[in-house]
C-alpha angles and dihedrals in degrees: 000000000000111000096221116174129177133191109251095015115164122292119259110271122240101185089104091052091052091050092049092050091051092046092053091046092051092244097125112109131195093270091064091066094208111166133172127241116283096244100028113139116231094242095049096111127029138146093263092063114084107227140161127207125244087246091057089053090054090048089054090054090048090051127340091219090071086071093050098047095042103038104026103033093029092225107156123223118249090214093158087077094059117092097211092052092050091051090047091056090049090055093051091049091055103035096085090055092055115096106228096144090121088062092052092050089055088055092054095254115164098171139008140197118207129218095359117191111215132174137178128197088192094055093033091225139108136183149149115259113211091222137353109209123206106211129206092245092064096257128114129225138192116238114200131186122218128190095220142080123264106248110190094289142032115260116246090238090057092048094050093045090052090048091052090052090049091053092048092049093050093050096045101039101030092225126122118258115200102159142019137200135224122197115208107208096195092053093061093273093305109182121212123193126223122199112207124222129193090250089058091059092045092050092049092052089052091053090052089051090051091053093051090048088061093044097046098038096036097218122159108245128209115269126242118291090225110086092192089068090064095061098085098020114134090219098050095108094057100034110101 
């Protein structure tokens, strides 16, 4: 997996975190279409199991201090004040109403599940996959929506998030996952394909270990090397 970074790359999304909070509070209604993985055991996720969300992993990649402020100091994000986050939520509210079935058919999709909640005690991570695609070669694939334009390459954060979803799908469904897809809404629903390698899965597991090292040891990590990322950060007034 190519670790591509870019100054000013998009903020970490929190739509998944909002969905998870609503799911746990019993606020998800039938219209939200959240389902659980086909082979997910009933005791897979409980309060005694330390877990992070896929969104928290992306926040760590965006800046490691997100992990410290949120998980160690328990300072919540005021994400409702951030323009990009608001627009991201708007996209996810509308995406299921957009007819992109013709795109899925091109990818060899024969079935899909929408807003799929998956969790893994082994990986210590949980998340909601926008779509799980069942492909005609017997494999499965995550399909993720992004409120951004495609700009010559796929951001590292997008790659890692997709890899996490692939790992969760493999563990919960028991089917192989060899590739994933990202749909860029601001590029006329352009879909880019990712092909996973074993080193991608190994690198993602290492990132998860780094996050839990901060949480369990409580050390203050270095901040991002990209100053532009601090401009709209909800922690900028306390980050020194």
